[in-house]
N, C-alpha and C positions, 0 to 999 in steps of 0.2 A: 361496546362501540368506542369508548374513550381509549382503550388499549390499542385497538386497530388504527385509530387516527394518530395516536402518539407514536406508535412504532413506525408508521409510514413517514412521519416527519423526521424522526430520529435517523431513519435509514438514509434520507436525503442529506442530512447534516454531515454525516461521516462518509464522504465520497473519496475513495482512493482507487477508483476503477482505472483500467487500462484505457485511457482516452487519448485523443489527439493532443500533440504537444511536443515540446523539446525533450529529448532523452540522450543519454550516453549509451551507445551500442557496443557491447562486447561480444565478439564471436570467437570461435575456436580457430578460425583461419585468418584473422586480421587483427591489427592493433585497435584499441578502443577509439571510437570516433563519435562526434556529436552529430545527431540527426534530428529531423523533424518527422513525426509519425502522423499519418492521417488514418485513423482507425475507422473502418466502415464494416459493420456487422462482423463477419468472420474473415475479413481481409485486412491487410496492412499495406499502406503505401509508404515507403521509406524514402525520404528526400535527404541528400547530403546537405550540409550547411556551407554557405559562402559568407565571407566577411567583407563588408563594404568599408571597413575602417572604424566604424562606430559600433556596429552590432551585427550579430549573425542573422541570416535569413535563409529560408529554404531555397535550394536550387531546383526550380521546377522543370528545368530542361533535362535533368537526368534523375530518374527515380527507379526504384525497384518495387514491384508489387508482388505480394505473396498471399496465398490463402493459408491460414493457420492449419487447417485440416489436411493440407497437402505436404507438410514438412515431414521429411523422412531422414533416417540416419544417412550421413554423407552429404546432405544438402548444406549450402552455405549458412543458413540460419538455424540449423539443427543445434540445440542446446545453447542458443544465443540468449543474451540477457540484456534487457533494457532497464536503465537506471534513471530514476527521476528524483531530484532533490526539491524540497519545498518547505515553506513555513507552515506550521500546523497549530491550530487552536481547537481544543476539544473540551467538551463537558463530560466529566466522569463522575462516578459515584463510588462510595465506599460502603459496601453492603454490611460488613461487620468488622468489629475491632476486638482484639484480645490484648489485655494488659497482663504482662507476666507478674507472678507474685513477687512481692518485695517486703523485706523485713517481716512485719506481722500482718500485712495486708495480703489476702489471698488473690489468686488470679481472677480477672474480671473479663467477662464476655459481654459485648454490647452489640445488639442487632439494630441499632438506630440507623436510619438511612441518612447519609451525609453526602453533600455534593462538593465538587471542586472543579476549577477551570485550569486547564494546562495549556502552556504556550511553549513552543520549541521548534526544532527542526526535524524534518522527516526525510527518510531516504527509502524509496520503494524499489524493489527488485522484481522485475517481471521476466520470468524464464519461460521460453518456449520448450515444451516437453512433449515427447511422443511415448505412448505406451501400447503394449500388445495386450489384447483381451482374448480369452480362450475361444469365445464363440463369434468373434467378429474380427475385422481387420484392424490395423493400427489406427489409433486415435491420437490426435494432437490437440493440445490445449495450453493455456497460459496459467502458470502457478505464480502467485504473488506473495511476497513477504515484505513487511514494512518495519522499519526501526524508527523509534522516536527518541529524541533527547531534548529535555527541556525542564521547565519548572512547573509546579502546580501549587495552587493555593485554594483554600476553601474554608467554609465554616460548617460547624456541626455541633452536636451535643455529645458530651461525654460524662456519664455519671461517675462521680467520685464519692465512694462510700466505703464503709468498713466492711 
């Protein structure tokens, strides 16, 4: 019971889903542009941004709506990529450590559990992909890749022995 509760809370802590928000849109047919996405189940409403002098806001008078499952080769959004930049704070663990042998001290393996906190910047890439399956028609989905750059610090135990 403890594991199922803890896994549920950890799953909610690390959220990098494809949600509504501000993104940079890169398509094969146009230059990169800033957009606002409203993600509703399997559909995306894409709003271009207008600038009022101080900040960008969605232009609700013109939008494009697509169903992710309907994207096919040749479509405007085929192989398009949505990029989102954000600040990221994570809790991480170090499951094991290995110290290389040195002088007369042999290599040491430690399986003590250690924790660390990391802070940094994150850049997520969400690509719309279509695939052919042998027994069914084309299927479209979103593939996500995220990159983190930052620092981390933590405390833990390290046995130092001969």
